[in-house]
TIRO-2110 file (N, C-alpha, C; in Angstrom, 1 decimal):
// TIRO-2110
6.7, -1.0, -45.0, N, 1, A
6.0, 0.2, -45.3, CA, 1, A
6.9, 1.4, -45.4, C, 1, A
6.3, 2.4, -46.1, N, 2, A
7.1, 3.6, -46.3, CA, 2, A
7.3, 4.4, -45.0, C, 2, A
6.3, 4.5, -44.2, N, 3, A
6.4, 5.3, -43.0, CA, 3, A
7.4, 4.6, -42.0, C, 3, A
7.4, 3.3, -42.0, N, 4, A
8.3, 2.5, -41.1, CA, 4, A
9.8, 2.7, -41.6, C, 4, A
10.0, 2.7, -42.8, N, 5, A
11.4, 2.8, -43.4, CA, 5, A
11.8, 4.3, -43.2, C, 5, A
10.9, 5.2, -43.4, N, 6, A
11.2, 6.6, -43.2, CA, 6, A
11.6, 6.9, -41.7, C, 6, A
10.8, 6.3, -40.8, N, 7, A
11.1, 6.5, -39.4, CA, 7, A
12.4, 5.9, -39.0, C, 7, A
12.7, 4.7, -39.6, N, 8, A
14.0, 4.1, -39.3, CA, 8, A
15.2, 4.9, -39.8, C, 8, A
15.0, 5.5, -41.0, N, 9, A
16.0, 6.3, -41.6, CA, 9, A
16.3, 7.6, -40.8, C, 9, A
15.2, 8.2, -40.3, N, 10, A
15.4, 9.4, -39.4, CA, 10, A
16.1, 9.0, -38.1, C, 10, A
15.7, 7.9, -37.6, N, 11, A
16.3, 7.4, -36.3, CA, 11, A
17.8, 7.2, -36.6, C, 11, A
18.2, 6.6, -37.7, N, 12, A
19.6, 6.3, -38.0, CA, 12, A
20.3, 7.6, -38.2, C, 12, A
19.7, 8.6, -38.8, N, 13, A
20.4, 9.9, -39.0, CA, 13, A
20.6, 10.5, -37.7, C, 13, A
19.7, 10.5, -36.8, N, 14, A
19.9, 11.1, -35.4, CA, 14, A
21.0, 10.4, -34.7, C, 14, A
21.1, 9.1, -34.8, N, 15, A
22.1, 8.3, -34.1, CA, 15, A
23.5, 8.7, -34.7, C, 15, A
23.6, 8.7, -36.0, N, 16, A
24.8, 9.1, -36.6, CA, 16, A
25.3, 10.5, -36.3, C, 16, A
24.3, 11.4, -36.2, N, 17, A
24.6, 12.8, -35.8, CA, 17, A
25.2, 12.8, -34.3, C, 17, A
24.5, 12.1, -33.4, N, 18, A
25.0, 12.0, -32.0, CA, 18, A
26.4, 11.4, -32.0, C, 18, A
26.6, 10.3, -32.7, N, 19, A
28.0, 9.7, -32.7, CA, 19, A
29.0, 10.7, -33.2, C, 19, A
28.7, 11.5, -34.2, N, 20, A
29.6, 12.5, -34.8, CA, 20, A
29.9, 13.6, -33.7, C, 20, A
28.8, 14.0, -33.0, N, 21, A
29.0, 15.0, -32.0, CA, 21, A
29.9, 14.5, -30.8, C, 21, A
29.7, 13.3, -30.4, N, 22, A
30.4, 12.7, -29.3, CA, 22, A
31.9, 12.5, -29.8, C, 22, A
32.1, 12.1, -31.0, N, 23, A
33.5, 12.0, -31.5, CA, 23, A
34.2, 13.3, -31.5, C, 23, A
33.5, 14.4, -31.9, N, 24, A
34.1, 15.7, -31.9, CA, 24, A
34.4, 16.1, -30.4, C, 24, A
33.5, 15.8, -29.5, N, 25, A
33.8, 16.1, -28.1, CA, 25, A
35.1, 15.4, -27.6, C, 25, A
35.2, 14.1, -27.9, N, 26, A
36.3, 13.3, -27.5, CA, 26, A
37.6, 13.9, -28.1, C, 26, A
37.6, 14.3, -29.4, N, 27, A
38.8, 14.9, -30.0, CA, 27, A
39.2, 16.2, -29.2, C, 27, A
38.2, 17.0, -28.9, N, 28, A
38.5, 18.2, -28.2, CA, 28, A
39.0, 18.0, -26.8, C, 28, A
38.5, 17.0, -26.1, N, 29, A
39.0, 16.6, -24.8, CA, 29, A
40.4, 16.1, -24.8, C, 29, A
40.7, 15.3, -25.8, N, 30, A
42.1, 14.8, -26.0, CA, 30, A
43.0, 15.9, -26.3, C, 30, A
42.6, 16.9, -27.1, N, 31, A
43.5, 18.1, -27.4, CA, 31, A
43.7, 18.9, -26.1, C, 31, A
42.6, 19.1, -25.4, N, 32, A
42.7, 19.9, -24.1, CA, 32, A
43.7, 19.2, -23.1, C, 32, A
43.6, 17.8, -23.0, N, 33, A
44.4, 17.1, -22.1, CA, 33, A
45.9, 17.2, -22.5, C, 33, A
46.1, 17.1, -23.8, N, 34, A
47.5, 17.2, -24.3, CA, 34, A
48.1, 18.6, -24.0, C, 34, A
47.2, 19.6, -24.3, N, 35, A
47.7, 21.0, -24.0, CA, 35, A
48.0, 21.2, -22.6, C, 35, A
47.1, 20.7, -21.7, N, 36, A
47.3, 20.9, -20.3, CA, 36, A
48.6, 20.2, -19.8, C, 36, A
48.9, 19.0, -20.3, N, 37, A
50.1, 18.3, -20.0, CA, 37, A
51.3, 19.1, -20.5, C, 37, A
51.3, 19.6, -21.7, N, 38, A
52.4, 20.3, -22.3, CA, 38, A
52.6, 21.6, -21.4, C, 38, A
51.6, 22.3, -21.1, N, 39, A
51.8, 23.6, -20.3, CA, 39, A
52.3, 23.3, -18.9, C, 39, A
51.8, 22.2, -18.3, N, 40, A
52.3, 21.8, -17.0, CA, 40, A
53.8, 21.7, -17.0, C, 40, A
54.4, 21.0, -18.0, N, 41, A
55.8, 20.9, -18.0, CA, 41, A
56.5, 22.2, -18.2, C, 41, A
56.0, 23.0, -19.1, N, 42, A
56.6, 24.3, -19.4, CA, 42, A
56.6, 25.2, -18.2, C, 42, A
55.4, 25.2, -17.5, N, 43, A
55.3, 26.1, -16.3, CA, 43, A
56.3, 25.7, -15.2, C, 43, A
56.5, 24.4, -15.0, N, 44, A
57.4, 23.9, -14.0, CA, 44, A
58.9, 24.3, -14.4, C, 44, A
59.2, 24.0, -15.6, N, 45, A
60.5, 24.3, -16.1, CA, 45, A
60.8, 25.8, -16.1, C, 45, A
59.9, 26.6, -16.5, N, 46, A
60.0, 28.1, -16.5, CA, 46, A
60.3, 28.6, -15.1, C, 46, A
59.5, 28.2, -14.1, N, 47, A
59.7, 28.7, -12.8, CA, 47, A
61.1, 28.3, -12.2, C, 47, A
61.6, 27.2, -12.6, N, 48, A
62.9, 26.8, -12.1, CA, 48, A
64.0, 27.6, -12.8, C, 48, A
63.9, 27.8, -14.1, N, 49, A
64.9, 28.6, -14.8, CA, 49, A
64.9, 30.1, -14.4, C, 49, A
63.7, 30.6, -14.1, N, 50, A
63.7, 32.1, -13.8, CA, 50, A
64.0, 32.4, -12.4, C, 50, A
64.1, 31.4, -11.5, N, 51, A
64.4, 31.6, -10.1, CA, 51, A
65.9, 31.8, -9.9, C, 51, A
66.2, 32.9, -9.3, N, 52, A
67.6, 33.1, -8.9, CA, 52, A
67.7, 33.2, -7.4, C, 52, A
68.6, 32.5, -6.8, N, 53, A
68.8, 32.6, -5.4, CA, 53, A
69.4, 33.9, -5.0, C, 53, A
68.7, 34.6, -4.1, N, 54, A
69.2, 36.0, -3.8, CA, 54, A
70.6, 36.0, -3.3, C, 54, A
71.1, 35.0, -2.7, N, 55, A
72.5, 35.0, -2.2, CA, 55, A
73.5, 35.0, -3.4, C, 55, A
73.1, 34.4, -4.5, N, 56, A
73.9, 34.4, -5.7, CA, 56, A
73.9, 35.8, -6.3, C, 56, A
72.8, 36.4, -6.4, N, 57, A
72.6, 37.8, -6.9, CA, 57, A
73.5, 38.7, -6.1, C, 57, A
73.4, 38.6, -4.8, N, 58, A
74.2, 39.6, -3.9, CA, 58, A
75.7, 39.3, -4.1, C, 58, A
76.1, 38.1, -4.2, N, 59, A
77.5, 37.8, -4.4, CA, 59, A
78.0, 38.3, -5.7, C, 59, A
77.2, 38.2, -6.7, N, 60, A
77.6, 38.6, -8.1, CA, 60, A
77.7, 40.2, -8.1, C, 60, A
76.7, 40.8, -7.4, N, 61, A
76.8, 42.3, -7.3, CA, 61, A
78.0, 42.8, -6.6, C, 61, A
78.4, 42.1, -5.5, N, 62, A
79.6, 42.5, -4.8, CA, 62, A
80.8, 42.3, -5.6, C, 62, A
80.9, 41.1, -6.3, N, 63, A
82.1, 40.8, -7.1, CA, 63, A
82.3, 41.8, -8.3, C, 63, A
81.2, 42.2, -8.9, N, 64, A
81.2, 43.1, -10.1, CA, 64, A
80.9, 44.6, -9.7, C, 64, A
80.9, 44.9, -8.4, N, 65, A
80.6, 46.2, -7.9, CA, 65, A
79.4, 46.9, -8.6, C, 65, A
78.3, 46.1, -8.6, N, 66, A
77.1, 46.6, -9.1, CA, 66, A
76.1, 46.8, -7.9, C, 66, A
75.5, 48.0, -7.8, N, 67, A
74.6, 48.2, -6.7, CA, 67, A
73.4, 47.2, -6.8, C, 67, A
73.0, 46.7, -5.7, N, 68, A
71.9, 45.7, -5.7, CA, 68, A
70.6, 46.3, -6.2, C, 68, A
70.4, 47.6, -5.9, N, 69, A
69.2, 48.2, -6.3, CA, 69, A
69.0, 48.2, -7.9, C, 69, A
70.1, 48.1, -8.6, N, 70, A
70.1, 48.1, -10.1, CA, 70, A
69.6, 46.8, -10.6, C, 70, A
69.8, 45.7, -9.8, N, 71, A
69.5, 44.3, -10.2, CA, 71, A
68.0, 44.0, -9.9, C, 71, A
67.5, 44.4, -8.8, N, 72, A
66.2, 44.0, -8.4, CA, 72, A
65.1, 44.9, -9.0, C, 72, A
END
């Protein structure tokens, strides 16, 4: 019957739309996960690079006769 086929077609459309929405969510979650992992590595590396041991700074200032106040 026409109404049965029409109903089945609408149901199929709804299911396809839901599948599409879920696939979009999965793609977004995968991108977010990758971004989070990439930033985690950068943040750890950056903090290690930017950290200077104060003893090294003081020794350098004394060697080059630079007031410590100018460095900090």
